[in-house]
N, C-alpha and C positions, 0 to 999 in steps of 0.2 A: 524895493523902489524900482519900478519899471520906467525907464526913460522913454518918453514919447514926444513926438512933435504935436503939440496940442491943436494947432489949427486944422491939420489934415489927418491926424491919427496915423501917420506913417512913422515907422521906426526909423531912427537915424543913428549916426555915430557922432558923438560930440567931438568938436575940434580937438580938445585936449587928448582924447583917446587916439584919434587918427594921427595926430602930430607925433606922438610917441612912437607909434608903429612905423611911421614913414621916416622919421629922422633919428631915432635912437635904437633901431634894430630890436625893438621890443615886440613880443607877440601880442596879438589882439587880446587874447585871454588875460595876459598879465596886465596890459594897459587898462582893460575894463575893470579887472579886479581891484587894482590900485585906485582907479578913479572912483569906484564905488565904496572904497574904504574897507574892503574885506581882506582877511588874511588867507594865506594858503591853507592853513589848518581848517578854517571855517568852510572853505570851498570843498576841500577834500572830504571833510566829514559829511557835507550835504550830498556829495556824489557817492560816498560809501567806499572810498579807497584810501590807502595810506597816504599821508602827506607827501612823502618822498616820491611816490608814484605820480601824484598830481603835479608836483614841481617839474618832473620830466615831461609830462603832457603839456604843461603851460609853456615850457621852453621851446616847444616845436613851433616854428614860424607859421606853419599852415596846419590847421586842424582838418585833415582831409576825410576822416571817418565821420560820417553823419551822426551816428549814435553818440560818439564822444563829444562832438560839437553840441549836440542837443542836451547832454547831461551837464556840461559846463555852463551852457547858456541858462539852463533851468536853475542851477545853483547860484548864478549871478543875477537871475531874474531879468534876463534880456531875451530878445529873439535870437535864435541860432544864426540867422542870416547876418546879424550884427557882428559876428565873429569872422565873417568871410569877406575880407577886403585886403 
């Protein structure tokens, strides 16, 4: 499920995702994953890494490495830029 703003075709971040990041000290990756109803096991499997390694990546407040951000975004079926805020 790719979240899109239908009127303009612009990717956006849902209020629920942004609010968790800003008020609960939750990473964007975790907030998106939970919003989309995916488990850490599912995402790790789609990326091709062990679940415990994914959990460590997800705990990072900022995903600074572009290739990591792209892999997580692909597994979540979102735009990588939606993880950068």
